[in-house]
LOKOL-927312 format. One record per residue (C-alpha): x, y, z. Coordinates in Angstrom, 2 decimals. Each point is the difference from the previous one (the first is absolute). Last residue first. Layout:
BEGIN
REC        px        py        pz
REC         X         Y         Z
...
END
This chain:
BEGIN
REC        px        py        pz
REC     -2.67    -15.41    -32.44
REC     -3.58      0.14      1.05
REC     -0.40      2.60      2.85
REC     -2.57      1.65     -2.33
REC     -2.31     -3.09     -0.19
REC      0.12     -0.05      3.72
REC     -2.61      2.25      0.48
REC     -2.70     -2.65     -1.21
REC      0.87     -1.36      3.27
REC     -1.37     -3.36      1.11
REC     -0.15     -1.08     -3.73
REC      3.47      2.05     -0.54
REC      1.51     -2.25      2.51
REC     -1.21     -3.36     -1.47
REC      1.39      1.13     -2.74
REC      3.39      1.01      1.25
REC     -0.30     -3.92      1.54
REC     -0.85     -1.94     -3.23
REC      2.50      2.03     -1.81
REC      2.78     -1.16      2.90
REC     -1.01     -3.41     -0.36
REC      0.92     -0.13     -4.16
REC      3.13      2.47      0.70
REC      1.38     -2.67      2.05
REC      3.60      1.95     -0.79
REC      1.47      0.54      3.29
REC     -0.77      3.66      0.34
REC     -3.70     -0.78     -1.69
REC     -0.44     -2.12      3.02
REC      1.00      3.06      2.67
REC     -2.25      2.30     -2.25
REC     -2.60     -1.92      0.40
REC     -0.10     -1.17      3.26
REC      0.48      3.62      0.48
REC     -2.84      1.38     -2.03
REC     -2.30     -3.59      1.96
REC      0.68      1.66      3.42
REC     -0.90      3.76     -0.86
REC     -3.28     -1.43     -1.38
REC     -0.83     -1.28      3.05
REC     -2.35     -3.57     -0.05
REC      2.06     -1.82      1.97
REC      2.81     -2.61     -1.30
REC     -0.50     -3.52      1.61
REC     -2.32     -1.59     -1.78
REC      1.29      1.12     -3.39
REC      3.96     -1.36      1.35
REC     -1.65     -3.36      0.52
REC     -1.60     -0.04     -3.39
REC      3.36      0.89     -1.57
REC      1.94     -2.30      1.85
REC     -2.65     -3.09     -1.18
REC      0.05      1.71     -3.26
REC      3.43     -0.38     -0.32
REC      0.56     -3.34      1.19
REC     -2.66     -1.44     -2.44
REC      2.00      1.94     -2.80
REC      3.52     -1.27      0.68
REC      1.36      1.47     -3.17
REC      3.02      1.04      1.64
REC     -0.57      3.85     -0.72
REC     -3.59     -1.01      1.69
REC      1.22     -1.32      2.95
REC      2.24      3.05      0.60
REC     -3.05      2.28     -0.70
REC     -1.81     -2.16      2.28
REC      3.03      0.21      2.59
REC      0.06      3.84     -0.35
REC     -3.68      0.62      0.66
REC     -0.10     -2.51      3.00
REC      3.23      2.22      1.36
REC     -1.84      3.26     -0.92
REC     -3.57     -1.21      2.02
REC      1.87     -1.33      2.65
REC     -1.99     -1.80      3.24
REC      1.95     -3.17     -0.65
REC      2.39      0.97      2.86
REC      2.90     -2.47      0.56
REC     -0.56     -2.14     -3.42
REC     -0.88      3.15     -1.66
REC      3.26      1.39      0.71
REC      1.80     -3.42     -1.12
REC     -1.77     -0.11     -2.81
REC      1.38      3.55     -1.07
REC      3.15     -1.39      0.59
REC     -0.33     -2.96     -1.80
REC     -1.29      1.63     -3.06
REC      2.52      2.34     -0.25
REC      2.98     -2.69      0.53
REC     -1.64     -1.37     -3.05
REC      0.00      3.06     -1.65
REC      3.93      1.13      0.21
REC     -0.35      2.46     -2.97
REC      1.54      2.77      2.26
REC     -3.72      1.55     -0.19
REC     -1.64     -2.86      1.54
REC      2.55     -0.45      2.93
REC     -0.67      3.87      0.63
REC     -3.44     -0.83      0.17
REC      0.51     -2.95      2.24
REC      1.69      2.03      2.28
REC     -2.35      2.58      0.49
REC     -2.64     -2.79      0.79
REC      2.40     -1.35      2.44
REC      0.58      3.50      1.31
REC     -3.66     -0.10      0.74
REC      0.22     -2.83      2.18
REC      1.64      1.38      2.64
REC      0.54     -3.32      2.15
REC      3.86     -0.27     -1.08
REC      0.68      2.57      1.81
REC      3.69      1.37      0.23
REC      0.82     -2.37     -2.74
REC     -3.36      0.64     -1.72
REC      1.28      4.02     -0.30
REC      3.73     -0.86     -1.21
REC     -1.42     -2.45     -3.06
REC     -2.64      3.03     -0.89
REC      3.39      2.00      0.42
REC      1.49     -2.11     -2.70
REC     -2.84     -0.58     -2.12
REC     -0.16      3.69     -0.64
REC      3.26      0.69     -0.57
REC     -0.28     -2.87     -3.09
REC     -3.10      1.70     -0.78
REC      0.61      3.33     -0.61
REC     -3.05      0.55     -2.31
REC     -0.83      3.19      2.04
REC     -3.11     -1.38      1.00
REC      1.77     -3.36      1.77
REC      2.66      2.75      1.25
REC     -3.05      1.40      1.94
REC     -1.18     -3.16      1.10
REC      3.86     -0.74      1.57
REC      0.43      2.60      1.72
REC     -3.67     -0.18      1.36
REC      1.10     -3.43      0.97
REC      3.53      1.31      1.25
REC     -1.53      2.32      2.23
REC     -2.64     -2.06      1.68
REC      2.64     -3.04      0.77
REC      2.26      2.68      1.59
REC     -2.95      1.55      2.41
REC     -0.89     -3.74      0.22
REC      3.61     -1.28      1.61
REC      2.82      2.37     -0.60
REC      0.20      3.46     -0.37
REC      2.53      2.67     -1.00
REC      1.07     -1.50     -3.70
REC     -3.37     -0.40     -0.37
REC     -0.92      3.60      0.25
REC      3.41      1.00     -2.01
REC     -1.87     -2.25     -3.53
REC     -3.49      1.47      1.11
REC      1.55      3.34     -0.82
REC      1.60     -1.10     -2.89
REC     -2.78     -0.86     -1.69
REC     -2.15      2.48      0.87
REC      2.61      2.36     -1.65
REC     -0.18     -1.99     -3.05
REC     -3.95     -0.03     -0.22
REC     -0.45      4.21      0.45
REC     -3.91     -0.24     -1.01
REC     -1.26      1.55      3.06
REC     -1.05     -3.34      1.15
REC      3.30     -1.34      0.10
REC      1.36      2.78      1.94
REC     -3.01     -0.48      2.55
REC      1.01     -3.61      0.18
REC      3.59      0.73      0.59
REC     -0.62      2.64      2.40
REC     -1.93     -2.50      2.28
REC      2.65     -3.02     -0.48
REC      2.84      2.94      1.14
REC     -2.08      1.04      2.95
REC      0.28     -3.62      0.94
REC      3.78     -0.31      0.11
REC     -0.10      3.52      1.82
REC      4.08      0.92     -0.56
REC      1.93      2.26      1.94
REC      0.90      3.80      0.52
REC     -3.04      0.91     -2.41
REC     -0.14      3.15     -1.61
REC     -0.47     -1.68     -3.84
REC     -1.93     -2.95      1.47
REC     -2.28      2.43      2.03
REC     -0.62      2.22     -2.88
REC     -0.50     -2.62     -2.21
REC     -2.67     -1.42      1.89
REC     -1.80      2.89      0.58
REC      0.25      1.12     -3.53
REC     -1.30     -3.69     -1.46
REC     -3.03     -0.01      2.39
REC     -0.74      3.45     -0.74
REC     -0.60     -0.69     -3.71
REC     -0.89     -3.83      0.23
REC     -3.16      1.27      2.73
REC     -0.67      2.49     -2.83
REC     -0.09     -2.12     -2.76
REC     -2.28     -2.66      1.87
REC     -2.56      2.80      0.73
REC     -0.05      0.26     -3.79
REC     -0.72     -3.08     -0.42
REC      3.01     -2.44     -1.55
REC     -0.18     -2.34     -2.46
REC      0.88      2.32     -2.84
REC      3.69     -0.01      1.72
REC      0.55     -3.75      0.42
REC      3.21      0.42     -2.47
REC      1.61     -3.77     -0.02
REC     -3.07     -1.98     -0.03
REC     -2.06     -2.11      1.83
REC      1.95      0.60      3.35
REC     -2.42      3.20      0.33
REC     -3.22     -2.15     -0.29
REC      1.28     -3.18      2.40
REC      1.24      2.62      2.69
REC     -3.56      1.21      0.12
REC     -0.33      4.17     -0.71
REC     -1.12      1.87      3.33
REC      3.35      1.61      1.72
REC     -1.27      1.31      3.12
REC      2.92     -1.85      1.71
REC      2.81      1.40     -1.92
REC     -1.47      3.25      0.93
REC      0.30     -0.88      3.06
REC      3.35     -1.14     -0.19
REC      1.44      2.93     -1.58
REC     -1.19      1.76      2.85
REC      1.11     -2.03      2.71
REC      3.43      0.34     -1.45
REC     -0.06      3.16     -0.39
REC     -0.90      1.15      3.08
REC      2.89     -2.81      1.43
REC      2.48      1.64     -2.15
REC     -0.92      3.55      1.46
REC      0.03     -1.48      3.41
REC      3.43     -1.59     -0.20
REC      1.41      3.09     -0.85
REC     -1.49      1.65      2.97
REC      1.51     -2.84      2.04
REC      3.46      0.33     -1.62
REC     -0.08      3.69      0.54
REC     -0.95     -1.06      3.90
REC      2.89     -1.69      0.23
REC      2.35      2.10     -2.11
REC     -1.05      3.04      2.50
REC     -0.04     -2.02      2.90
REC      4.03     -1.36     -0.67
REC      0.71      4.38     -0.96
REC     -1.53      0.49      3.35
REC      1.87     -2.41      2.01
REC      3.26      0.68     -1.30
REC     -0.16      3.84      0.04
REC     -0.86     -0.67      3.95
REC      2.61     -1.72      0.18
REC      2.10      2.86     -1.25
REC     -1.37      2.49      2.71
REC     -3.37      1.97     -0.70
REC      0.38      3.23      1.41
REC     -2.82      2.01      1.78
REC      1.84     -0.40      3.64
REC      0.93     -3.74     -0.54
REC     -1.37     -2.32     -2.86
REC      0.90     -4.02     -0.70
REC      1.48     -0.34      3.09
REC      0.42     -3.98     -0.32
REC     -0.16     -2.24      3.19
REC     -3.42     -1.12     -1.10
REC     -1.36      2.54     -1.67
REC      0.58      3.81      0.83
REC     -1.79      2.55     -0.73
REC      0.52      4.35      1.27
REC     -1.28      2.62     -1.67
REC     -3.38     -1.56     -0.98
REC     -2.07      0.76     -3.36
REC      2.20     -1.41     -2.98
REC      0.82     -3.11      2.43
REC     -3.11     -0.70      1.35
REC     -1.63     -0.04     -3.71
REC      2.76     -2.56     -0.84
REC     -0.71     -1.97      3.17
REC     -4.01     -0.24     -1.36
REC      1.31     -1.08     -3.56
REC      2.77     -2.49      0.92
REC     -2.81     -1.56      2.75
REC     -2.58     -0.64     -2.61
REC      2.06     -0.95     -2.92
REC      1.32     -2.71      2.97
REC     -3.64     -1.02      0.73
REC     -1.16     -0.11     -3.36
REC      2.93     -2.11     -0.89
REC     -1.05     -2.52      2.47
REC     -3.34     -0.22     -1.07
REC      0.93     -0.18     -3.61
REC      2.04     -3.24      1.19
REC     -2.92     -1.12      1.16
REC     -2.16      0.36     -2.76
REC      2.13     -1.87     -2.60
REC      2.51      2.23     -2.30
REC      0.54     -0.93     -3.43
REC     -3.42      0.12     -2.02
REC      2.59      2.82     -1.92
REC     -2.13      2.23      3.41
REC     -1.46     -2.97      1.78
REC     -0.45      2.07      3.19
REC      2.28      3.37     -0.58
REC     -1.69      2.88     -0.84
REC     -3.02     -1.22      2.34
REC      1.75     -0.54      2.89
REC      2.33      3.58     -0.14
REC     -3.57      1.86     -0.48
REC     -1.21     -1.89      3.39
REC      3.00      0.47      1.79
REC      0.28      3.80     -1.08
REC     -3.82      0.89      1.00
REC      0.47     -1.97      3.36
REC      3.33      2.35      0.17
REC     -2.10      3.24     -0.38
REC     -2.89     -0.90      2.12
REC      2.83     -0.98      2.77
REC      1.99      3.08     -0.92
REC     -2.97      2.06      1.20
REC     -0.32     -2.16      3.20
REC      3.06      0.73      1.05
REC      2.56     -2.84     -1.13
REC      2.74     -2.37      1.95
REC     -2.78     -0.88      3.13
REC      0.53      0.12      3.30
REC     -2.17     -2.09      2.14
REC     -2.83      0.81      2.59
REC     -1.23     -3.58      1.63
REC     -3.78     -0.62     -1.49
REC     -2.64      0.54      2.55
REC     -2.83     -2.73      0.87
REC      1.92     -2.64     -2.05
REC     -3.21     -1.79     -1.44
REC      1.14     -4.00     -0.56
REC      1.82     -0.22      3.23
REC      0.61     -4.02     -0.22
REC     -1.07     -1.61      2.93
REC      2.76     -2.50      1.08
REC      2.89     -2.13     -1.23
REC      3.59      0.59      0.79
REC      3.26      0.91     -1.69
REC      2.52      1.33      3.03
REC      1.04      3.80      1.20
REC      1.58      0.58      3.79
REC      3.04     -1.75     -0.53
REC      1.73      2.32      2.13
REC      2.68      0.92     -2.73
REC     -2.82     -0.69     -3.13
REC      2.42     -1.10     -2.89
REC     -1.48     -3.08     -0.61
REC     -3.74      1.30      0.27
REC      0.64      3.05     -2.49
REC      1.50     -2.44     -2.00
REC     -2.86     -2.25     -0.37
REC     -0.22      0.36     -3.82
REC     -3.68      0.00      0.69
REC     -0.88      2.08     -3.33
REC     -1.48      3.00      1.70
REC     -1.46      2.42     -2.71
REC     -3.37     -0.31      1.62
REC      0.98      2.02      2.89
REC     -1.61     -1.52      3.08
REC      3.00     -1.00      1.87
REC     -1.70     -0.72      3.53
REC     -0.25      1.39      3.37
REC     -2.34      2.90     -1.91
REC      2.28      3.10      1.40
REC      3.46     -1.09      1.40
REC     -0.41     -2.99     -2.86
REC     -0.54      2.22     -2.38
REC      2.74      2.71      0.83
REC      2.88     -2.36      0.76
REC     -0.99     -1.55     -3.52
REC     -0.21      3.20     -2.17
REC     -0.14     -2.62     -3.03
REC      2.31      0.81     -3.09
REC      0.37     -3.39     -1.49
REC      3.16     -0.61      0.86
REC     -0.25      0.26      4.15
REC      3.50     -0.14      0.97
REC     -0.51      3.76      1.69
REC     -3.63     -0.44      0.66
REC      0.81     -2.74      2.61
REC      2.82      1.37      1.55
REC     -2.04      2.90      0.90
REC      0.81     -0.15      3.88
REC     -3.63      0.38      0.87
REC      0.36     -1.81      3.52
REC     -2.00     -2.73     -1.15
REC     -0.05     -2.80      2.59
REC     -3.60      0.51      0.53
REC     -0.63     -2.39     -2.71
REC     -0.17      0.27     -3.65
REC     -1.67     -1.32     -2.71
REC      0.92     -0.41     -3.88
REC     -2.59     -1.57     -1.68
REC     -2.48     -3.12     -0.97
REC     -3.80      0.82      0.72
REC      0.24      0.83     -3.99
REC     -2.87      2.01     -1.17
REC      2.05      3.00     -1.00
REC      2.60     -2.31     -1.69
REC     -2.73     -1.10     -2.28
REC     -0.12      3.54     -1.27
REC      3.72      0.46     -0.07
REC      0.07     -3.48     -2.11
REC     -2.08      0.92     -2.52
REC      2.08      3.54     -1.04
REC      3.15     -2.00      0.80
REC     -0.78     -2.11     -3.05
REC     -0.45      3.38     -2.19
REC      3.52      0.83      1.13
REC      0.96      2.99     -1.20
REC     -0.38      3.45      2.85
REC      1.02     -2.25      3.08
REC      1.63     -3.57     -1.23
REC      2.46      2.03     -2.23
REC      1.15      2.44      2.83
REC      0.80     -2.51      2.33
REC      3.63      0.95      0.38
REC     -0.78      3.55     -0.41
REC     -0.88      2.10     -2.75
REC      2.37      1.57     -2.41
REC      2.51     -2.66      0.87
REC     -2.03     -3.14      0.73
REC     -2.12      0.98     -3.06
REC      3.17     -0.29     -2.45
REC      1.52     -2.66      1.80
REC     -3.04     -2.79     -0.60
REC     -3.13      1.04     -2.44
REC      2.62      2.00     -2.29
REC      2.70     -2.34     -0.01
REC     -2.12     -3.03     -0.08
REC     -2.19      1.19     -2.96
REC      3.26      1.17     -1.72
REC      1.07     -3.93     -0.01
REC     -3.33     -1.54     -0.29
REC     -0.54      1.93     -3.96
REC      3.25     -1.02     -1.72
REC     -0.99     -3.60      2.16
REC     -3.61      0.10     -1.83
REC     -3.00      0.69      1.95
REC     -1.66     -2.74      1.53
REC     -3.53     -1.16     -1.06
REC      1.07     -2.59     -2.34
REC      3.22     -0.83      2.31
REC     -1.80     -3.66      1.29
REC     -0.98     -0.79     -3.25
REC      0.07     -3.92     -0.16
REC     -3.16      0.04      3.23
REC     -0.99     -1.25      3.25
REC     -2.51      1.20      2.25
REC     -2.05      1.23     -2.71
REC     -2.96     -2.32      0.81
REC     -3.81      1.51     -1.56
REC     -2.35      2.15      2.17
REC     -3.14      1.01     -2.12
REC     -0.51      4.04     -0.05
REC     -1.74      1.58      2.93
REC     -2.34      2.50     -0.85
REC     -1.88     -2.47     -2.25
REC     -0.94      0.22     -3.62
REC     -3.71      0.21     -0.83
REC     -0.84      3.77      0.66
REC      3.26      0.77     -2.38
REC      2.92      1.61      1.71
REC      0.80      3.57     -0.06
REC     -1.11      1.09      3.69
REC      1.24     -3.09      1.94
REC      3.10     -0.19     -2.00
REC      0.63      3.68      0.70
REC     -0.40     -0.76      3.76
REC      1.85     -3.55      0.01
REC      3.13      2.11     -2.19
REC     -0.08      3.04      2.69
REC      0.74     -2.19      2.69
REC      3.38     -2.00     -0.10
REC      2.39      2.55     -2.22
REC     -2.17      3.30      0.54
REC     -0.85     -0.46      3.83
REC      4.02     -1.15     -0.03
REC      0.94      3.31     -1.51
REC     -2.30      2.03      2.80
REC      1.09     -1.61      2.74
REC      3.82      0.30     -0.93
REC     -0.27      3.41     -0.75
REC     -1.90      0.99      3.10
REC      3.37      1.09      1.85
REC      0.44      2.82     -2.79
REC     -2.32      2.13      1.55
REC      1.82      0.71      3.63
REC      3.18     -0.35     -0.84
REC      3.23     -0.96      1.53
REC      3.25     -0.74     -1.07
REC      2.50     -2.01      2.10
REC      3.76      0.68      0.00
REC      2.13     -2.85     -1.35
REC      3.32     -0.25      1.99
REC      2.84      0.49     -2.09
REC      3.80     -0.38      1.39
REC      0.84     -2.73     -2.81
REC     -0.67     -3.05      1.65
REC     -3.41      1.95      0.80
REC     -1.01      0.41     -3.50
REC      1.00     -4.20     -0.76
REC     -2.32     -0.82      2.92
REC     -2.96      1.96     -1.17
REC      0.17     -1.60     -3.34
REC      0.20     -3.29      1.47
REC     -2.91      1.46      2.22
REC     -2.05      1.02     -3.47
REC      0.94     -3.26     -1.63
REC     -1.07     -2.02      2.53
REC     -3.13      1.86      0.44
REC     -0.81     -0.47     -3.54
REC      0.79     -3.78      0.09
REC     -2.98     -0.49      2.88
REC     -0.01     -2.20      2.80
REC      1.43      1.14      3.30
REC     -1.32      3.73      0.29
REC     -3.09     -0.29     -2.85
REC     -1.12     -3.44      1.56
REC      0.08      1.21      3.87
REC     -2.63      2.66     -0.97
REC     -2.57     -0.79      3.08
REC     -0.01     -3.07      1.25
REC     -3.99     -0.94     -0.64
REC     -0.84      1.97     -2.64
REC      3.15     -0.10     -1.58
REC      0.07     -3.88     -0.44
REC     -3.50      0.29     -1.67
REC      1.45      2.63     -2.42
REC      3.16     -2.22     -0.58
REC     -2.41     -3.14     -0.29
REC     -1.92      1.91     -3.07
REC      3.13      1.36     -1.28
REC      1.77     -3.50     -0.11
REC     -2.93     -1.57     -1.37
REC     -0.50      2.58     -3.03
REC      3.93      0.03     -0.96
REC     -0.14     -4.38      0.10
REC     -2.79      0.56     -2.63
REC     -3.55     -0.34     -0.50
REC     -1.10      1.81     -3.71
REC     -3.25      0.87      0.71
REC      0.01      2.79     -3.07
REC     -0.09      3.20      1.89
REC      0.64     -0.84      3.59
REC      2.28     -3.24     -0.23
REC      2.20      2.06     -2.88
REC      0.20      3.12      2.26
REC      1.25     -2.55      2.88
REC      3.61     -0.24     -1.83
REC      0.28      3.46      1.28
REC      0.51     -1.46      3.67
REC      3.39     -1.97     -1.41
REC      0.58     -4.11      0.75
REC      0.40     -0.35     -3.76
REC     -1.62     -3.02     -1.45
REC      1.74     -3.12      1.31
REC      1.76     -1.63     -2.65
REC      0.70     -0.74     -4.02
REC      3.17     -0.52     -1.75
REC      1.67     -2.51      2.16
REC      3.61      2.02      0.06
REC     -1.29      3.56     -0.56
REC     -2.95     -0.41      2.40
REC      2.58     -1.40      2.25
REC      2.46      2.81     -0.06
REC     -3.09      2.21      0.54
REC     -0.87     -1.47      2.76
REC      3.25     -0.50      1.72
REC      0.76      3.92     -0.87
REC     -3.33      0.63      2.21
REC      0.99     -2.54      2.81
REC      3.38      1.90      0.65
REC     -1.90      3.50     -0.03
REC     -2.38     -1.34      2.69
REC      3.34     -1.60      1.96
REC      1.17      3.31     -0.26
REC     -2.74      1.48      1.37
REC     -0.49     -2.58      2.96
REC      3.87      0.93      0.88
REC     -0.51      3.36     -0.32
REC     -2.38     -0.48      2.69
REC      1.58     -1.66      2.43
REC      3.16      2.11     -0.31
REC     -2.82      2.86      0.47
REC     -1.47     -1.37      3.19
REC      3.05      0.43      2.26
REC     -0.05      3.61     -0.74
REC      3.42      1.51      1.03
REC     -0.64      1.85      2.89
REC     -0.41      4.17      0.26
REC      2.35      1.84      2.39
REC      1.96      1.59     -2.85
REC      1.04     -3.51     -0.81
REC     -0.33     -3.31      2.00
REC      0.86     -3.50      0.38
REC      2.67      0.78      2.58
REC     -2.66      1.81      2.13
REC     -0.53      3.90     -0.19
REC     -1.26      1.82      2.89
REC     -3.31      1.16     -0.12
REC     -0.31      4.11      0.24
REC     -2.37      1.13      2.61
REC     -0.19      3.91     -1.15
REC      1.61      2.88      2.09
REC     -2.27      3.55      0.34
REC      1.48      2.95     -0.94
REC     -2.02      2.92      0.71
REC      1.36      0.31      3.69
REC      3.56     -0.17     -1.06
REC     -1.01      2.85     -2.75
REC     -1.32      2.02      3.21
REC      3.32     -0.77      2.01
REC      2.27      1.18     -3.13
REC     -2.30      3.23     -0.88
REC      0.56      0.75      3.76
REC      3.79     -0.31     -0.08
REC      0.00      2.43     -2.99
REC     -1.92      2.73      1.56
REC     -3.44      0.25     -0.63
REC     -1.07      3.22     -1.93
END
């Protein structure tokens, strides 16, 4: 046994004094403040102000350059609509192939949001800790392939043989509907909170970029081939300042030591590492990229392999549960929510199993006992995950209801020919109506928000099942939450159903509302003419039908209405001309002739109605049993 003196000598021999750089007036904890961060902040603030100015200019002028957003490139790939977003995304990828991910670090509004949230957290004394995963790092590329490559591949296999793979390009650089592809303000605010503050708080300063941003999936691939990189000279002394200030979760000091450059594709060229290097050993320069890394640097990951697999399943389940639920949550927001759900689920698992656990400066569990902060964390996690599960339940019923709705085959014209279309439903239609009604009711009754599109579909299955009044109420609720084309269609269907039930004043108001939203909705003009006719305003009705025919001459029912109106006014030649035109347009389909007969009979044009009833029976004698 050694004496105390000998022990002290041994300890002294084992103790190695490490070099510590002296602080300068501009340094804190031995690390200089980054000069580049101020320039980058100025660039990102300028970008944000330009985006705000873009919106203001659109609001004032009524039209503007289409959104400079990479997601807009999907419309170019799918429909050939060349817009500003496609041009920006293409140029950004080309720039990344040369300079690396400068666009991400210096020109992305989501990066600006994350940096701002990280700055706020640091002001509160909380420094975001990076979360490292082996599997979830592939999420951005997978989502990018789904968004931008899958549509073209699908088009290749699904398109007719004579249709070109690349759609004909059209100019969409200027638009009057700037906000058409963006979420509403009510969705945008939680979107920014989730994809900004929450992902930074739980996953680190670039958490959303690392595990959710689909555009980064392409940028990271392009960065691999870029000659522009952070490089190093022989002056590097491995102080680690560069890694300490890196907000992209890159082990800068280790990579420049091993490879002579930064090869991590997450590097966004923020230049903080270059700015704080005490020996000016780092610089941005051009050279041969290291495309194939001979040996990866060992990293400390946040999860074990078993936890990685579980985390991937939780992430996928959460994403599918919330994506487009209530037709409110956009894909990027769903990805952000899924990353937070994954983190909370895995940390909750650790909280239950571990003896000691902390998060930031908070002690969640100590010596097997969950502390107050731990109970708060656990409560938040349970509420968050429960909301995810509830969203998944609602999403399932919405999706199932929509599938049954799409499988209903009865034509709208035939279904709207009378108030109770049950007799026209095939056995499969009856089953789809019943199942669709069950799923839509479940989603509507227990949902936390209104799905305006699902309400319209719910209304249709209610109408087909004979619940006309319920359908009218649901369409009214749907129209109250919609705008544009969606609102116009809900008002049109509501007006058509009200026409069949004899509530012509209400029908007229709805149809005029539909036309106010969409003046080119010709069927609404046709129905409006019927409302006016039934209200005794026959000259106005004839004018409405004439207006519809001028917009589209190929309307069999409208031409029949005009024939009947002309006959009632004693204009036999005009009536014959319209009737001849209607006969030319009417297909040899017994269902279509029967529908025409029902609609004409409803407005009292009985002679024309009998003609079409007879034609339906001639084409299919079984229709004799359907005669009213």
